[in-house]
C-alpha atoms as an extended CHARMM CRD file, in Angstrom:
* protein
*
       206  EXT
         1         1  UNK       CA             80.5590000000      115.8360000000       20.6730000000  PROA      1               0.0000000000
         2         2  UNK       CA             81.8690000000      118.9560000000       22.4380000000  PROA      2               0.0000000000
         3         3  UNK       CA             81.0290000000      119.5140000000       26.2940000000  PROA      3               0.0000000000
         4         4  UNK       CA             81.1540000000      122.7250000000       28.2160000000  PROA      4               0.0000000000
         5         5  UNK       CA             81.7180000000      120.7830000000       31.3450000000  PROA      5               0.0000000000
         6         6  UNK       CA             84.0350000000      117.8820000000       32.0730000000  PROA      6               0.0000000000
         7         7  UNK       CA             81.5040000000      116.6830000000       34.7040000000  PROA      7               0.0000000000
         8         8  UNK       CA             78.8340000000      116.6610000000       32.1090000000  PROA      8               0.0000000000
         9         9  UNK       CA             81.0140000000      114.7580000000       29.7420000000  PROA      9               0.0000000000
        10        10  UNK       CA             81.9170000000      112.1150000000       32.2700000000  PROA      10              0.0000000000
        11        11  UNK       CA             78.3100000000      111.6440000000       33.3230000000  PROA      11              0.0000000000
        12        12  UNK       CA             77.3790000000      111.1200000000       29.6680000000  PROA      12              0.0000000000
        13        13  UNK       CA             80.2250000000      108.7770000000       28.9480000000  PROA      13              0.0000000000
        14        14  UNK       CA             79.0230000000      106.5480000000       31.9700000000  PROA      14              0.0000000000
        15        15  UNK       CA             75.3400000000      106.5600000000       31.0370000000  PROA      15              0.0000000000
        16        16  UNK       CA             76.2920000000      105.7280000000       27.3130000000  PROA      16              0.0000000000
        17        17  UNK       CA             77.7730000000      102.4910000000       28.5480000000  PROA      17              0.0000000000
        18        18  UNK       CA             74.2360000000      101.2480000000       29.1820000000  PROA      18              0.0000000000
        19        19  UNK       CA             72.7560000000       98.6570000000       26.6090000000  PROA      19              0.0000000000
        20        20  UNK       CA             71.0300000000      100.6180000000       23.8580000000  PROA      20              0.0000000000
        21        21  UNK       CA             71.9740000000      104.0930000000       24.8710000000  PROA      21              0.0000000000
        22        22  UNK       CA             73.9820000000      106.1840000000       22.5350000000  PROA      22              0.0000000000
        23        23  UNK       CA             75.9790000000      109.3760000000       23.3880000000  PROA      23              0.0000000000
        24        24  UNK       CA             72.8450000000      111.6430000000       22.2230000000  PROA      24              0.0000000000
        25        25  UNK       CA             70.4070000000      109.6510000000       24.4620000000  PROA      25              0.0000000000
        26        26  UNK       CA             72.8280000000      109.7570000000       27.3240000000  PROA      26              0.0000000000
        27        27  UNK       CA             73.2130000000      113.5530000000       27.0110000000  PROA      27              0.0000000000
        28        28  UNK       CA             69.3830000000      113.8980000000       26.8530000000  PROA      28              0.0000000000
        29        29  UNK       CA             69.0340000000      111.6640000000       30.0530000000  PROA      29              0.0000000000
        30        30  UNK       CA             71.8080000000      113.6440000000       31.9340000000  PROA      30              0.0000000000
        31        31  UNK       CA             70.3030000000      117.0490000000       31.0380000000  PROA      31              0.0000000000
        32        32  UNK       CA             66.8300000000      115.6940000000       32.1890000000  PROA      32              0.0000000000
        33        33  UNK       CA             68.4510000000      114.7550000000       35.7230000000  PROA      33              0.0000000000
        34        34  UNK       CA             69.9510000000      118.2420000000       35.8730000000  PROA      34              0.0000000000
        35        35  UNK       CA             66.6720000000      119.6810000000       35.4620000000  PROA      35              0.0000000000
        36        36  UNK       CA             64.9710000000      117.6710000000       38.1500000000  PROA      36              0.0000000000
        37        37  UNK       CA             65.1240000000      118.9170000000       41.8060000000  PROA      37              0.0000000000
        38        38  UNK       CA             68.3850000000      117.7580000000       43.3060000000  PROA      38              0.0000000000
        39        39  UNK       CA             66.5170000000      115.5260000000       45.9150000000  PROA      39              0.0000000000
        40        40  UNK       CA             64.9210000000      113.5030000000       43.0660000000  PROA      40              0.0000000000
        41        41  UNK       CA             68.2300000000      112.7430000000       41.4450000000  PROA      41              0.0000000000
        42        42  UNK       CA             69.7050000000      111.8650000000       44.8510000000  PROA      42              0.0000000000
        43        43  UNK       CA             66.9410000000      109.2180000000       45.1470000000  PROA      43              0.0000000000
        44        44  UNK       CA             68.1800000000      107.7360000000       42.0650000000  PROA      44              0.0000000000
        45        45  UNK       CA             71.9090000000      107.6640000000       42.9640000000  PROA      45              0.0000000000
        46        46  UNK       CA             70.9780000000      106.1550000000       46.4120000000  PROA      46              0.0000000000
        47        47  UNK       CA             68.8890000000      103.5170000000       44.9100000000  PROA      47              0.0000000000
        48        48  UNK       CA             71.8000000000      102.6300000000       42.4540000000  PROA      48              0.0000000000
        49        49  UNK       CA             74.2250000000      102.6900000000       45.4130000000  PROA      49              0.0000000000
        50        50  UNK       CA             72.0120000000      100.2630000000       47.4750000000  PROA      50              0.0000000000
        51        51  UNK       CA             71.5770000000       98.0830000000       44.3440000000  PROA      51              0.0000000000
        52        52  UNK       CA             75.4120000000       97.7580000000       43.8930000000  PROA      52              0.0000000000
        53        53  UNK       CA             76.4340000000       97.3380000000       47.4570000000  PROA      53              0.0000000000
        54        54  UNK       CA             73.3180000000       95.4120000000       49.0470000000  PROA      54              0.0000000000
        55        55  UNK       CA             71.9580000000       93.1290000000       46.4080000000  PROA      55              0.0000000000
        56        56  UNK       CA             72.3530000000       89.3960000000       46.9370000000  PROA      56              0.0000000000
        57        57  UNK       CA             71.8130000000       86.2880000000       44.9740000000  PROA      57              0.0000000000
        58        58  UNK       CA             69.5580000000       83.6100000000       46.5510000000  PROA      58              0.0000000000
        59        59  UNK       CA             71.7490000000       80.8620000000       48.0990000000  PROA      59              0.0000000000
        60        60  UNK       CA             69.3600000000       78.2810000000       46.7310000000  PROA      60              0.0000000000
        61        61  UNK       CA             68.0870000000       79.3410000000       43.2950000000  PROA      61              0.0000000000
        62        62  UNK       CA             70.6530000000       82.2800000000       42.5330000000  PROA      62              0.0000000000
        63        63  UNK       CA             67.9200000000       84.6980000000       41.7530000000  PROA      63              0.0000000000
        64        64  UNK       CA             68.3940000000       88.2680000000       42.6830000000  PROA      64              0.0000000000
        65        65  UNK       CA             67.1640000000       88.8650000000       46.1990000000  PROA      65              0.0000000000
        66        66  UNK       CA             67.3420000000       91.2830000000       49.0920000000  PROA      66              0.0000000000
        67        67  UNK       CA             67.9880000000       88.4000000000       51.5890000000  PROA      67              0.0000000000
        68        68  UNK       CA             69.7790000000       85.0580000000       51.5430000000  PROA      68              0.0000000000
        69        69  UNK       CA             66.7730000000       83.0580000000       50.6370000000  PROA      69              0.0000000000
        70        70  UNK       CA             64.5330000000       84.7800000000       48.0340000000  PROA      70              0.0000000000
        71        71  UNK       CA             60.7160000000       85.0610000000       48.4810000000  PROA      71              0.0000000000
        72        72  UNK       CA             59.9920000000       82.4560000000       45.9840000000  PROA      72              0.0000000000
        73        73  UNK       CA             62.3270000000       79.7700000000       47.6630000000  PROA      73              0.0000000000
        74        74  UNK       CA             61.0850000000       80.6420000000       51.1900000000  PROA      74              0.0000000000
        75        75  UNK       CA             57.4060000000       80.4430000000       50.2890000000  PROA      75              0.0000000000
        76        76  UNK       CA             55.4620000000       77.4750000000       51.6710000000  PROA      76              0.0000000000
        77        77  UNK       CA             52.9740000000       77.6830000000       48.7300000000  PROA      77              0.0000000000
        78        78  UNK       CA             55.6340000000       76.6860000000       46.2060000000  PROA      78              0.0000000000
        79        79  UNK       CA             56.1110000000       73.0480000000       45.1500000000  PROA      79              0.0000000000
        80        80  UNK       CA             59.8310000000       72.3250000000       45.7920000000  PROA      80              0.0000000000
        81        81  UNK       CA             59.7240000000       68.9770000000       44.0060000000  PROA      81              0.0000000000
        82        82  UNK       CA             59.4510000000       70.8800000000       40.6030000000  PROA      82              0.0000000000
        83        83  UNK       CA             62.3700000000       73.1120000000       39.4770000000  PROA      83              0.0000000000
        84        84  UNK       CA             62.3420000000       75.1550000000       36.3410000000  PROA      84              0.0000000000
        85        85  UNK       CA             65.8180000000       75.8500000000       34.9320000000  PROA      85              0.0000000000
        86        86  UNK       CA             66.2920000000       79.3090000000       33.4220000000  PROA      86              0.0000000000
        87        87  UNK       CA             69.1430000000       81.3820000000       31.9190000000  PROA      87              0.0000000000
        88        88  UNK       CA             68.7290000000       84.5610000000       34.0840000000  PROA      88              0.0000000000
        89        89  UNK       CA             66.6370000000       86.6490000000       36.3580000000  PROA      89              0.0000000000
        90        90  UNK       CA             64.6260000000       88.1940000000       33.5210000000  PROA      90              0.0000000000
        91        91  UNK       CA             63.2730000000       84.6870000000       32.7090000000  PROA      91              0.0000000000
        92        92  UNK       CA             62.0800000000       84.1980000000       36.2900000000  PROA      92              0.0000000000
        93        93  UNK       CA             60.2710000000       87.3930000000       35.9350000000  PROA      93              0.0000000000
        94        94  UNK       CA             58.7740000000       86.4590000000       32.6500000000  PROA      94              0.0000000000
        95        95  UNK       CA             57.4040000000       83.0980000000       33.8220000000  PROA      95              0.0000000000
        96        96  UNK       CA             56.1670000000       84.4840000000       37.2060000000  PROA      96              0.0000000000
        97        97  UNK       CA             54.2040000000       87.0490000000       35.2390000000  PROA      97              0.0000000000
        98        98  UNK       CA             52.2610000000       84.1410000000       33.6200000000  PROA      98              0.0000000000
        99        99  UNK       CA             50.9980000000       82.8850000000       37.0880000000  PROA      99              0.0000000000
       100       100  UNK       CA             51.0590000000       79.3260000000       35.6430000000  PROA      100             0.0000000000
       101       101  UNK       CA             54.1220000000       77.9030000000       37.3680000000  PROA      101             0.0000000000
       102       102  UNK       CA             54.0570000000       77.2120000000       41.2750000000  PROA      102             0.0000000000
       103       103  UNK       CA             57.4040000000       75.3360000000       41.5620000000  PROA      103             0.0000000000
       104       104  UNK       CA             60.8620000000       76.7990000000       42.2470000000  PROA      104             0.0000000000
       105       105  UNK       CA             63.5140000000       77.9290000000       39.8710000000  PROA      105             0.0000000000
       106       106  UNK       CA             67.2400000000       77.5030000000       39.2560000000  PROA      106             0.0000000000
       107       107  UNK       CA             69.0400000000       80.4200000000       37.5910000000  PROA      107             0.0000000000
       108       108  UNK       CA             72.1130000000       79.2560000000       35.6420000000  PROA      108             0.0000000000
       109       109  UNK       CA             73.4940000000       82.6900000000       34.9030000000  PROA      109             0.0000000000
       110       110  UNK       CA             73.8140000000       82.1640000000       31.3090000000  PROA      110             0.0000000000
       111       111  UNK       CA             74.1060000000       79.4130000000       28.4690000000  PROA      111             0.0000000000
       112       112  UNK       CA             76.9850000000       77.1710000000       27.3300000000  PROA      112             0.0000000000
       113       113  UNK       CA             78.5130000000       79.1400000000       24.3780000000  PROA      113             0.0000000000
       114       114  UNK       CA             82.0810000000       77.8910000000       23.2650000000  PROA      114             0.0000000000
       115       115  UNK       CA             82.1090000000       80.8670000000       20.8680000000  PROA      115             0.0000000000
       116       116  UNK       CA             82.0180000000       83.2280000000       23.8700000000  PROA      116             0.0000000000
       117       117  UNK       CA             84.1450000000       81.0830000000       25.9860000000  PROA      117             0.0000000000
       118       118  UNK       CA             81.3130000000       80.1430000000       28.3460000000  PROA      118             0.0000000000
       119       119  UNK       CA             81.6030000000       76.5820000000       29.3750000000  PROA      119             0.0000000000
       120       120  UNK       CA             79.6810000000       74.4900000000       31.9870000000  PROA      120             0.0000000000
       121       121  UNK       CA             82.0140000000       75.5500000000       34.8090000000  PROA      121             0.0000000000
       122       122  UNK       CA             80.9850000000       79.1450000000       34.2880000000  PROA      122             0.0000000000
       123       123  UNK       CA             77.3180000000       78.5000000000       35.0990000000  PROA      123             0.0000000000
       124       124  UNK       CA             75.5020000000       77.3700000000       38.1190000000  PROA      124             0.0000000000
       125       125  UNK       CA             75.1690000000       73.7800000000       36.9810000000  PROA      125             0.0000000000
       126       126  UNK       CA             76.9750000000       72.0150000000       39.9300000000  PROA      126             0.0000000000
       127       127  UNK       CA             74.4950000000       73.2780000000       42.3840000000  PROA      127             0.0000000000
       128       128  UNK       CA             71.6360000000       72.1260000000       40.1780000000  PROA      128             0.0000000000
       129       129  UNK       CA             73.1150000000       68.6070000000       40.0610000000  PROA      129             0.0000000000
       130       130  UNK       CA             73.2450000000       68.7060000000       43.8450000000  PROA      130             0.0000000000
       131       131  UNK       CA             69.5250000000       69.5130000000       44.1030000000  PROA      131             0.0000000000
       132       132  UNK       CA             68.8660000000       66.5010000000       41.8180000000  PROA      132             0.0000000000
       133       133  UNK       CA             71.0210000000       64.2440000000       43.8630000000  PROA      133             0.0000000000
       134       134  UNK       CA             69.2890000000       65.2380000000       47.0520000000  PROA      134             0.0000000000
       135       135  UNK       CA             66.1150000000       63.3610000000       45.8800000000  PROA      135             0.0000000000
       136       136  UNK       CA             63.8610000000       66.2990000000       46.6530000000  PROA      136             0.0000000000
       137       137  UNK       CA             63.3690000000       67.2020000000       43.0450000000  PROA      137             0.0000000000
       138       138  UNK       CA             60.9430000000       65.0210000000       41.0220000000  PROA      138             0.0000000000
       139       139  UNK       CA             60.6510000000       67.0110000000       37.9920000000  PROA      139             0.0000000000
       140       140  UNK       CA             63.1570000000       69.4760000000       36.1360000000  PROA      140             0.0000000000
       141       141  UNK       CA             61.7890000000       71.7870000000       33.6380000000  PROA      141             0.0000000000
       142       142  UNK       CA             64.0890000000       73.1500000000       30.9510000000  PROA      142             0.0000000000
       143       143  UNK       CA             63.0010000000       76.7000000000       30.1400000000  PROA      143             0.0000000000
       144       144  UNK       CA             66.0250000000       78.0370000000       28.3140000000  PROA      144             0.0000000000
       145       145  UNK       CA             65.5110000000       79.9750000000       25.1070000000  PROA      145             0.0000000000
       146       146  UNK       CA             65.2530000000       77.9430000000       21.9610000000  PROA      146             0.0000000000
       147       147  UNK       CA             68.6090000000       78.8740000000       20.4250000000  PROA      147             0.0000000000
       148       148  UNK       CA             71.4950000000       76.6350000000       19.7410000000  PROA      148             0.0000000000
       149       149  UNK       CA             73.2590000000       77.6320000000       22.9670000000  PROA      149             0.0000000000
       150       150  UNK       CA             70.0340000000       76.9780000000       24.8970000000  PROA      150             0.0000000000
       151       151  UNK       CA             69.6920000000       73.4850000000       23.2830000000  PROA      151             0.0000000000
       152       152  UNK       CA             73.3570000000       72.7830000000       24.0090000000  PROA      152             0.0000000000
       153       153  UNK       CA             72.8770000000       73.6640000000       27.6650000000  PROA      153             0.0000000000
       154       154  UNK       CA             69.6870000000       71.6500000000       28.0590000000  PROA      154             0.0000000000
       155       155  UNK       CA             71.4540000000       68.6550000000       26.5370000000  PROA      155             0.0000000000
       156       156  UNK       CA             74.6090000000       68.9060000000       28.7030000000  PROA      156             0.0000000000
       157       157  UNK       CA             72.4250000000       68.9930000000       31.8720000000  PROA      157             0.0000000000
       158       158  UNK       CA             70.3100000000       66.1180000000       30.5740000000  PROA      158             0.0000000000
       159       159  UNK       CA             73.2000000000       63.9940000000       30.0990000000  PROA      159             0.0000000000
       160       160  UNK       CA             74.4210000000       64.6130000000       33.6830000000  PROA      160             0.0000000000
       161       161  UNK       CA             71.1360000000       63.7170000000       35.2120000000  PROA      161             0.0000000000
       162       162  UNK       CA             69.3360000000       61.1250000000       32.9160000000  PROA      162             0.0000000000
       163       163  UNK       CA             70.1700000000       58.1640000000       35.1160000000  PROA      163             0.0000000000
       164       164  UNK       CA             68.5100000000       59.5500000000       38.2000000000  PROA      164             0.0000000000
       165       165  UNK       CA             64.8940000000       59.0010000000       39.0380000000  PROA      165             0.0000000000
       166       166  UNK       CA             63.5860000000       62.2920000000       37.8480000000  PROA      166             0.0000000000
       167       167  UNK       CA             61.1740000000       63.5680000000       35.2560000000  PROA      167             0.0000000000
       168       168  UNK       CA             62.8750000000       65.7990000000       32.7090000000  PROA      168             0.0000000000
       169       169  UNK       CA             60.6300000000       68.1090000000       30.6720000000  PROA      169             0.0000000000
       170       170  UNK       CA             60.9600000000       71.0470000000       28.4170000000  PROA      170             0.0000000000
       171       171  UNK       CA             58.5560000000       73.9420000000       27.7760000000  PROA      171             0.0000000000
       172       172  UNK       CA             56.4180000000       73.3060000000       24.6960000000  PROA      172             0.0000000000
       173       173  UNK       CA             57.7660000000       75.0950000000       21.5850000000  PROA      173             0.0000000000
       174       174  UNK       CA             55.0290000000       77.7510000000       21.5200000000  PROA      174             0.0000000000
       175       175  UNK       CA             58.0110000000       79.9130000000       21.7850000000  PROA      175             0.0000000000
       176       176  UNK       CA             59.4830000000       80.3950000000       18.2340000000  PROA      176             0.0000000000
       177       177  UNK       CA             62.9390000000       78.9040000000       17.5520000000  PROA      177             0.0000000000
       178       178  UNK       CA             65.6880000000       81.5880000000       18.3080000000  PROA      178             0.0000000000
       179       179  UNK       CA             63.4410000000       83.5950000000       20.6760000000  PROA      179             0.0000000000
       180       180  UNK       CA             64.3480000000       84.7590000000       24.1610000000  PROA      180             0.0000000000
       181       181  UNK       CA             61.8980000000       84.0210000000       26.9600000000  PROA      181             0.0000000000
       182       182  UNK       CA             61.7210000000       87.5820000000       28.3130000000  PROA      182             0.0000000000
       183       183  UNK       CA             60.1700000000       88.7330000000       24.9420000000  PROA      183             0.0000000000
       184       184  UNK       CA             57.5140000000       86.1120000000       24.7130000000  PROA      184             0.0000000000
       185       185  UNK       CA             53.8850000000       87.2720000000       25.5040000000  PROA      185             0.0000000000
       186       186  UNK       CA             52.5500000000       85.9500000000       28.7730000000  PROA      186             0.0000000000
       187       187  UNK       CA             49.7780000000       83.8790000000       27.2350000000  PROA      187             0.0000000000
       188       188  UNK       CA             52.1000000000       81.9520000000       25.0240000000  PROA      188             0.0000000000
       189       189  UNK       CA             54.7790000000       81.5090000000       27.6420000000  PROA      189             0.0000000000
       190       190  UNK       CA             52.0460000000       80.4830000000       30.1770000000  PROA      190             0.0000000000
       191       191  UNK       CA             50.7350000000       77.7740000000       27.7390000000  PROA      191             0.0000000000
       192       192  UNK       CA             54.4340000000       76.5520000000       27.0540000000  PROA      192             0.0000000000
       193       193  UNK       CA             54.8680000000       75.9860000000       30.7800000000  PROA      193             0.0000000000
       194       194  UNK       CA             51.5530000000       74.3230000000       31.4110000000  PROA      194             0.0000000000
       195       195  UNK       CA             51.9400000000       72.1200000000       28.1490000000  PROA      195             0.0000000000
       196       196  UNK       CA             55.5140000000       71.2030000000       28.8080000000  PROA      196             0.0000000000
       197       197  UNK       CA             56.5790000000       67.9280000000       27.2150000000  PROA      197             0.0000000000
       198       198  UNK       CA             59.1810000000       65.1910000000       28.1780000000  PROA      198             0.0000000000
       199       199  UNK       CA             62.5150000000       66.4250000000       27.1820000000  PROA      199             0.0000000000
       200       200  UNK       CA             63.3950000000       63.3930000000       25.0060000000  PROA      200             0.0000000000
       201       201  UNK       CA             60.5100000000       64.3750000000       22.7320000000  PROA      201             0.0000000000
       202       202  UNK       CA             61.9370000000       67.8880000000       22.3860000000  PROA      202             0.0000000000
       203       203  UNK       CA             65.1220000000       66.2720000000       21.1120000000  PROA      203             0.0000000000
       204       204  UNK       CA             63.3060000000       64.5710000000       18.3980000000  PROA      204             0.0000000000
       205       205  UNK       CA             61.5340000000       67.8150000000       17.4730000000  PROA      205             0.0000000000
       206       206  UNK       CA             64.8960000000       69.6820000000       17.2050000000  PROA      206             0.0000000000
């Protein structure tokens, strides 16, 4: 692809690094930005600058937040005795959209995947174990995607906490095996949360 401007080429190359964006789509987006009023494009660049420099991770659940303790963790309306374990922030958003869960969350930041070199030490598992050991949490809900990596992560955590006085459950398999939570429709995901089952039962189903 030939460019008449090095500045244009650089912008297209950067935009094309985004997931699902090829060079042609990147060019179309960059040209669109150039056609917009300069102030409009500057709003975007300022928003991205604030995102990169000012975004925080909640010190309790590791969800993306503007402050040290996210709105969910700081809400007095949430049940702190129930913690839903998810892979990333997109899963928190998906479950929140169902309006069926009133507990707190714990974002692991990924799943155990030996093929990709991701082990337990790469995830936020240690802080989850500390929550369990504190005695405040009475139920842990596994809501990772029903993939081999998700099941491996669930089982690893289960082995670490099975001797504690805590209920361990998993979302019902209304979610098809191999599906990611963020792509599930809200009704199916909501029913899976409400109809969660003891984790031991999910082991027998696998």
